[in-house]
C-alpha positions, 0 to 999 in steps of 0.5 A, spaced: 573 682 114 577 677 115 584 676 118 588 671 119 595 671 125 601 668 124 606 666 130 610 672 133 614 670 138 616 674 145 622 676 147 624 675 154 625 683 155 618 685 153 614 679 156 617 680 163 613 686 164 607 684 162 601 682 166 599 676 164 593 669 166 593 663 165 589 659 160 581 657 163 580 650 163 574 652 157 580 656 153 584 649 153 578 645 153 576 648 146 583 647 143 583 639 146 577 639 143 580 641 136 585 637 137 581 630 138 577 633 131 583 632 128 586 626 130 579 623 128 581 625 121 588 622 122 586 616 124 584 613 116 592 615 115 594 612 121 590 605 118 593 606 111 600 606 114 599 600 118 596 596 113 601 597 108 607 597 113 605 591 115 604 589 108 612 591 108 614 587 113 611 580 111 614 580 104 620 581 107 619 576 113 613 572 112 613 568 104 606 566 102 603 562 099 601 565 093 607 567 091 610 560 092 612 559 085 617 566 086 623 567 090 621 570 097 628 575 094 624 577 088 616 579 091 619 583 097 624 587 091 618 589 087 613 590 092 617 592 099 619 598 097 613 601 093 609 598 100 613 601 104 613 609 101 606 607 101 606 607 109 611 612 109 607 617 105 600 616 110 605 616 116 607 624 114 600 625 112 598 624 119 604 628 122 602 634 118 595 633 120 595 633 128 603 637 127 597 645 129 593 642 133 597 639 137 603 646 138 596 649 140 596 645 145 603 646 147 602 654 147 596 652 150 600 653 157 604 660 156 600 665 159 595 669 155 598 678 156 593 683 157 595 690 156 591 696 157 593 700 151 592 700 144 590 696 138 593 698 131 592 697 124 597 698 118 597 697 111 602 692 108 609 694 106 614 692 101 616 687 106 610 683 107 609 677 104 604 676 098 598 674 102 598 679 107 594 685 106 597 689 113 599 688 121 596 688 127 599 690 133 599 691 141 601 696 144 603 699 150 600 705 154 606 709 152 604 706 145 610 702 144 609 695 140 609 689 145 608 684 139 605 685 131 603 680 127 601 680 119 595 679 117 590 675 111 584 678 108 581 681 102 581 688 103 587 692 105 588 694 112 587 701 113 592 705 118 589 706 124 589 706 132 586 706 138 585 704 145 584 698 148 584 693 153 587 686 149 588 679 151 593 676 147 598 670 146 604 670 142 603 664 139 596 666 136 595 673 136 589 677 139 585 673 143 580 679 145 578 686 144 575 689 150 573 683 152 569 680 145 573 674 142 576 675 136 574 668 134 583 666 134 580 662 140 573 660 139 568 661 145 566 653 144 566 648 139 563 640 139 566 635 142 569 632 135 569 639 133 573 640 126 576 646 122 577 653 127 574 660 126 578 665 122 579 670 127 575 678 125 579 684 128 
């Protein structure tokens, strides 16, 4: 069963009492490699945005010989807005590509929490989003909820609870269950790795 967690931000009171550790260099290196891979993809829209931006500025400020028979104003009014909009579109595409890995890198400077408690699954309810199949939660030793995330998968989540040693971050979800990786953060990623592994709970 494949599942995917979404961001669930902590409350200050609940986070203050949890055991925590910093991200290791190896863990942060995986996030950096994912960012570098996404940067390679983003090179294309950045180059396209630069080219169309340069064409826009050229039409507005520098007269071209091939348009000498036209007034410079005519060429700028007709073509510059089109090229300008294309440049903006490519810029937005580059930003959209880079936002998730940059956000993940920023969150790698927040702690990873460790709870010797319980792992709880529960089925979707009427408040569950349409593409979610249920929830996964971290409970403390008193079975109080510490954090919960909606999951995405093909099969409905069963209602169950079991003891477990859990490592998690509020942004990424559960990283390890009883020392075994869930796939939220892969153990390794190629230097220019692109994409992500879907977490498995």
